[in-house]
matplotlib code that plots the C-alpha trace (Angstrom):
import matplotlib.pyplot as plt

x = [265.7, 269.4, 271.5, 274.0, 277.0, 279.5, 283.2, 286.8, 288.2, 291.5, 293.8, 295.9, 299.6, 302.3, 302.4, 298.7, 298.4, 301.2, 299.6, 296.2, 297.8, 299.7, 296.6, 294.6, 297.3, 297.5, 293.7, 293.1, 291.2, 288.8, 285.4, 286.1, 284.7, 287.6, 287.0, 288.2, 291.1, 289.5, 286.6, 288.6, 287.2, 286.7, 283.0, 282.0, 278.3, 276.2, 272.8, 271.1, 268.0, 267.8, 265.1, 266.5, 264.9, 266.9, 270.2, 270.3, 269.9, 272.6, 274.9, 274.3, 275.1, 278.3, 279.4, 278.8, 280.7, 283.6, 284.4, 287.4, 287.8, 291.4, 293.2, 294.8, 296.3, 295.8, 297.8, 296.7, 298.0, 297.4, 294.6, 291.8, 288.2, 284.8, 282.6, 285.2, 287.8, 285.3, 282.6, 284.5, 282.5, 284.8, 288.6, 289.8, 292.9, 293.0, 293.4, 295.5, 292.9, 293.6, 291.9, 291.1, 289.4, 287.3, 286.4, 285.3, 283.2, 281.6, 280.8, 279.2, 277.2, 275.9, 275.0, 273.1, 271.1, 270.4, 269.1, 266.9, 268.9, 269.1, 272.6, 274.0, 274.5, 277.5, 281.0, 283.1, 285.7, 287.7, 288.8, 289.0, 287.0, 289.3, 287.2, 283.8, 284.0, 281.4, 283.1, 286.5, 287.4, 289.8, 289.5, 292.9, 294.6, 292.9, 294.1, 297.7, 297.7, 296.3, 298.6, 301.5, 300.4, 300.8, 302.9, 301.9, 301.0, 300.3, 299.7, 296.4, 296.1, 292.5, 291.4, 287.7, 284.7, 282.5, 278.8, 278.5, 275.6, 276.2, 274.7, 274.6, 275.5, 276.1, 279.8, 280.1, 279.0, 279.6, 280.3, 279.1, 280.1, 277.0, 279.1, 282.6, 283.2, 286.6, 288.1, 290.0]
y = [40.3, 40.5, 43.4, 41.6, 42.2, 40.1, 40.9, 39.9, 40.2, 42.0, 41.3, 44.5, 44.1, 46.6, 48.9, 49.4, 49.8, 52.4, 54.4, 54.4, 55.3, 58.2, 59.6, 59.3, 61.4, 64.0, 64.3, 63.9, 67.2, 66.3, 64.6, 61.2, 57.8, 55.4, 51.8, 49.2, 47.5, 44.1, 45.1, 46.1, 44.5, 45.0, 45.0, 43.2, 43.8, 45.5, 43.8, 45.5, 44.0, 40.3, 37.9, 35.0, 32.5, 34.0, 33.6, 29.9, 30.9, 33.5, 30.8, 28.4, 31.1, 32.1, 28.4, 28.0, 31.2, 30.8, 27.1, 26.6, 30.3, 30.2, 32.2, 35.5, 38.6, 42.4, 45.3, 48.1, 51.4, 55.1, 57.0, 59.3, 60.4, 59.7, 62.4, 65.2, 67.1, 70.0, 67.6, 64.5, 61.5, 58.5, 58.1, 55.0, 53.1, 52.1, 48.7, 48.1, 46.6, 43.0, 41.1, 38.3, 40.7, 42.3, 38.8, 37.6, 40.8, 40.5, 36.8, 37.5, 40.5, 38.3, 35.6, 38.1, 39.3, 35.8, 35.0, 38.1, 40.1, 43.9, 45.2, 48.7, 49.9, 52.1, 51.1, 48.8, 50.9, 48.5, 50.1, 49.6, 52.2, 53.3, 56.3, 57.9, 61.7, 63.5, 66.9, 68.4, 72.0, 72.3, 70.1, 71.3, 70.1, 66.7, 66.5, 67.4, 64.7, 62.0, 62.9, 61.9, 58.2, 57.1, 54.0, 50.4, 49.3, 45.6, 42.6, 40.8, 37.1, 36.2, 32.6, 33.1, 35.4, 35.9, 36.7, 39.0, 40.2, 43.7, 44.3, 48.0, 49.0, 52.4, 51.4, 50.5, 47.7, 44.0, 41.9, 38.3, 35.8, 33.9, 31.8, 31.5, 30.5, 29.1, 30.1, 26.9]
z = [54.2, 54.4, 53.1, 50.8, 48.5, 46.6, 47.3, 47.4, 50.9, 51.2, 54.1, 54.6, 54.8, 56.0, 53.0, 52.9, 56.7, 56.7, 54.0, 55.7, 59.1, 57.5, 55.8, 59.0, 60.8, 58.1, 57.9, 61.6, 61.9, 59.2, 59.7, 58.1, 59.1, 58.5, 57.4, 59.9, 58.1, 59.0, 56.7, 53.6, 50.5, 46.7, 46.0, 42.8, 43.2, 45.9, 46.0, 48.9, 50.5, 49.4, 50.3, 52.3, 49.9, 47.0, 48.8, 47.8, 44.1, 44.5, 46.1, 43.2, 40.6, 42.4, 42.7, 38.9, 38.0, 40.4, 40.2, 37.9, 37.2, 38.4, 41.1, 40.2, 41.8, 41.6, 42.8, 45.2, 43.9, 44.4, 46.2, 45.3, 46.1, 44.7, 43.7, 43.4, 45.4, 45.6, 47.0, 48.2, 49.6, 49.7, 50.0, 48.1, 47.1, 43.5, 41.9, 38.8, 36.5, 35.3, 32.6, 35.1, 37.5, 34.7, 33.4, 36.9, 37.5, 34.0, 34.6, 38.0, 36.7, 33.8, 36.3, 38.4, 35.4, 34.3, 37.8, 37.9, 40.4, 39.9, 39.0, 39.0, 35.5, 36.2, 35.0, 37.2, 39.0, 41.2, 44.5, 48.2, 50.2, 53.1, 54.4, 54.1, 54.2, 56.3, 55.7, 54.9, 55.4, 52.4, 49.3, 48.1, 51.2, 50.8, 47.2, 48.3, 50.9, 48.6, 45.7, 47.9, 47.7, 44.1, 44.6, 44.8, 48.3, 48.1, 45.9, 46.7, 45.9, 45.0, 45.6, 46.5, 46.2, 49.2, 49.5, 52.6, 54.7, 55.8, 59.3, 60.1, 63.6, 65.3, 65.7, 62.0, 59.8, 60.5, 57.4, 57.9, 55.2, 53.9, 51.5, 50.2, 46.6, 45.6, 42.2, 42.1]

ax = plt.figure().add_subplot(projection="3d")
ax.plot(x, y, z, "-o")
ax.set_aspect("equal")
plt.show()
């Protein structure tokens, strides 16, 4: 079994890196596990434990859905938390939704269903996770810090979708590409 997910890799540029660095300094006394910038990605679908024999089927479906789809871009903008500021779990930077991103996600989700893979039924909320919160002393302070970062940080060119294996380590996860699927 391999722990897998389908994602768009995001190479952080100066604006995004500066924002993350500033937030890390301002929240330096909080108990937050920060995502390594080399691991930043937009998850399209988390699959979890996947039998190795089904990875070939997954790769075939992704080839079919991605080939000829066409490259596009999206914009990273703003910050926030998942769950709530009274019980925060994840710090994210948002993604300005685009029709192409929604179409790509819908196409891949449909392909997963057709291929018999389980899919999460919650709505697609495109974002990059930048930190996982273990605990914060003051939710109001966290909100005040994150509300300072509403601008656009970076444009992301999307030319491929990647099937990753997530290998959990004590030092943090290692994301190993199992396949890259061009949108061209």
